[in-house]
Structures are given as C-alpha cells and as structure tokens.
C-alpha positions in Angstrom: 114.2 117.1 123.1 113.2 113.5 122.4 112.3 112.7 118.8 108.7 111.6 118.4 107.9 108.0 117.5 104.9 105.9 116.4 103.6 102.7 117.8 103.5 100.2 115.0 101.6 96.9 115.0 101.4 94.3 112.2 98.6 91.9 112.9 97.2 88.8 111.2 94.1 86.8 112.3 96.5 84.3 113.9 98.9 86.5 115.7 100.7 89.8 116.3 103.6 89.7 113.9 105.3 92.9 115.1 104.8 95.6 117.7 107.3 98.4 118.5 108.0 102.1 118.7 109.3 103.2 115.3 110.2 106.4 113.5 108.6 105.7 110.1 106.4 103.1 108.4 106.1 102.6 104.6 103.3 100.4 103.4 102.0 99.3 99.9 98.6 101.1 99.6 96.4 100.3 96.6 97.3 103.5 94.9 101.0 103.5 95.7 103.3 103.5 98.8 102.2 105.5 101.8 104.8 106.8 104.3 103.8 107.5 107.9 105.7 109.7 110.2 104.7 110.9 113.7 101.8 113.4 113.7 100.4 111.9 110.4 96.8 112.7 109.7 94.3 110.0 110.5 94.2 107.5 107.6 92.5 104.2 106.6 93.5 102.6 103.4 93.5 99.2 101.7 96.8 97.5 101.1 98.0 95.5 98.2 100.4 92.6 98.5 103.8 94.1 99.0 106.6 95.1 101.3 106.2 97.0 104.6 109.3 98.8 105.8 109.6 99.9 109.4 112.4 102.3 110.3 113.1 102.1 114.1 116.4 104.0 114.3 118.7 106.5 112.6 121.1 104.2 110.9 120.8 102.8 107.4 120.5 99.3 108.8 117.8 100.2 111.3 115.0 99.0 109.1 112.9 95.8 109.3 111.1 94.4 106.3 107.8 92.5 106.2 105.9 90.8 103.5 102.1 91.4 103.6 99.5 89.7 101.4 97.2 92.8 101.4 94.8 94.1 104.0 94.4 97.5 105.6 96.4 100.2 107.3 95.0 102.5 110.0 96.8 105.5 111.3 95.4 107.4 114.4 97.2 109.4 117.1 100.7 108.2 116.4 99.7 104.6 116.1 99.9 102.5 112.9 98.0 99.3 112.7 98.5 97.0 109.7 95.8 94.3 109.5 96.9 91.6 107.0 95.6 88.2 106.0 99.3 87.0 106.0 102.4 88.8 107.2 106.0 87.6 107.6 109.2 89.3 108.8 112.0 89.0 106.2 113.9 86.9 108.7 111.0 84.3 108.9 110.8 83.8 105.1 112.0 80.5 103.8 113.2 81.6 100.3 113.5 78.1 98.9 110.0 77.1 100.1 108.6 80.4 98.6 110.3 79.6 95.2 108.8 76.1 95.2 105.3 77.5 96.1 105.7 80.1 93.3 106.7 77.4 90.8 103.7 75.3 91.8 101.3 78.3 91.6 102.6 79.3 88.2 102.2 75.7 86.9 98.6 75.6 88.2 97.9 79.0 86.6 99.3 77.9 83.3 97.1 74.7 83.3 93.9 76.8 83.7 92.4 77.1 80.3 89.3 79.0 79.3 87.0 76.0 79.7 88.2 75.3 83.3 88.1 78.9 84.6 84.7 78.3 86.2 86.0 75.3 88.1 89.1 77.2 89.5 89.2 80.3 91.6 91.5 82.2 89.4 91.5 85.3 91.7 92.6 83.1 94.6 95.3 81.6 92.5 96.5 85.1 91.5 96.6 86.2 95.2 98.7 83.1 95.9 101.1 84.0 93.1 101.4 87.6 94.4 102.0 86.3 97.9 104.8 84.0 96.8 106.4 86.8 94.7 106.3 89.3 97.7 107.9 86.7 100.0 110.7 86.2 97.5 111.2 90.0 97.2 111.2 90.6 100.9 113.2 87.5 101.6 116.2 89.1 100.0 116.4 91.4 103.0 117.1 88.5 105.4 119.9 89.3 107.8 
C-alpha cells in the first residue's frame, strides 16, 4: 500500500517558492504551530512570521525549511497552500545579509522616540525586524 501524501505549495505575490508532494507540513499559525498530515480537516488560518517545515521522506534529513514573513495557510483535500508576503528556502538565505539587515532595522527602531512615532511606521519596522530574525533562524538549516 502506498503511503498518502499532500501536495504542498508555498507562494508569494512574485513567484511559486515551492511545490512538491510531501508527507507533512508544519507552519507557524498565529496561535501556535499547526501540523498537517494527509486527510487533515479543511483549514484556513493566519500565519505569523516563522519557520515552515516540510517533511518529504522518511529520513531525519528529509526535511526542507522555509522562512515566511506571515500570511495564510489553506488546507483542502490533501493540498496545503501557504500564501506569504515573503518566503525563502533555507538554502536561499544569505545569513550575512540578513544579519546586516537586522542590525540596520534594530538601529532604526532604537532611534524612534515617542515624538517621532507618528512619522515612522513602527508596525512595518517591527515586521521587518521579525522577518530578519526568521531568516537568521531558518538560515541555520542551510545544507
């Protein structure tokens, strides 16, 4: 008997980042991680910035990691679609560049004082910080 799989797609507005038959998907939902196996009940959930893990085989190394900046996950009939503003495979992450971007964003955030908060989109700056942190976290899985 063949083991069931899921079709997994990770999509951004610019491109399809990943598409493959997989055994399991773990994604960072707003309320905590959600794991999806074949025959999972239909689901739509918002995602926070974090790590998506895709298990495509039986071995311990048969996992791919992706950084996502947030978005949505939809599960329906053994298909998982992750719609993200930004998504990168661990192998695509430039760790040094992400460190520099994080340092820059932290400096900008530290420079924002109470009087300047109306001039700066603090929420956008916070999203940028989280995106840099997620890239660094996922980047450690580079093969």
